[in-house]
C-alpha positions in Angstrom: 86.0 -25.3 86.9 86.1 -25.6 90.7 84.4 -28.5 92.4 82.5 -28.0 95.6 82.9 -30.2 98.7 79.8 -32.2 97.9 80.9 -32.8 94.3 84.3 -34.1 95.5 82.6 -36.2 98.1 80.3 -37.6 95.4 83.3 -38.5 93.1 85.0 -40.1 96.1 81.9 -42.2 96.8 81.7 -43.2 93.1 85.3 -44.4 93.1 84.9 -46.3 96.4 81.7 -47.8 95.1 83.4 -49.0 91.9 86.2 -50.5 94.0 83.8 -52.4 96.2 81.8 -53.5 93.3 85.0 -55.0 91.9 86.0 -56.6 95.3 84.1 -59.9 94.8 85.9 -60.4 91.5 89.2 -59.5 93.1 88.5 -62.0 95.9 88.4 -64.8 93.4 91.9 -63.9 92.2 93.4 -62.8 95.5 91.7 -64.6 98.4 94.1 -62.9 100.8 91.9 -59.8 100.7 89.7 -61.6 103.3 92.5 -61.1 105.8 91.9 -57.3 105.8 90.5 -55.9 109.0 86.7 -56.3 109.3 86.2 -52.5 109.7 87.9 -51.9 106.4 86.5 -54.7 104.3 83.8 -57.1 105.5 83.4 -60.3 103.4 80.4 -62.6 103.7 80.5 -65.9 101.8 77.8 -68.5 101.6 77.8 -71.1 98.9 78.3 -69.2 95.6 77.2 -65.9 97.1 79.8 -63.3 98.1 78.8 -60.0 99.8 81.6 -57.4 100.3 81.1 -54.1 102.1 83.0 -51.5 104.1 81.6 -50.5 107.4 83.8 -47.3 107.2 82.1 -46.4 103.9 78.6 -47.0 105.4 79.5 -44.8 108.4 80.8 -42.0 106.2 77.7 -42.2 104.0 75.3 -41.9 106.9 77.4 -39.1 108.5 77.3 -37.1 105.2 73.6 -37.6 104.9 73.1 -36.4 108.5 75.3 -33.3 108.0 73.5 -32.5 104.7 70.1 -32.7 106.5 71.3 -30.5 109.3 72.7 -27.9 106.9 69.5 -27.8 104.8 67.3 -27.3 107.9 69.6 -24.9 109.7 
């Protein structure tokens, strides 16, 4: 079975999503992850709330959506 580009991209996003879902739990164990560059891993802490995201992942997601829209219309 051969995977298409979009299937591989989807699997990559799933894996990255799971890693970032686990990031707050990892931050409790290894607080040194907060020292990662902001463009790789952005951590927001307020009281007991921790929000972790990746600006690179957001940019890649938006870019893939735009490319997909252009391909479908073109």
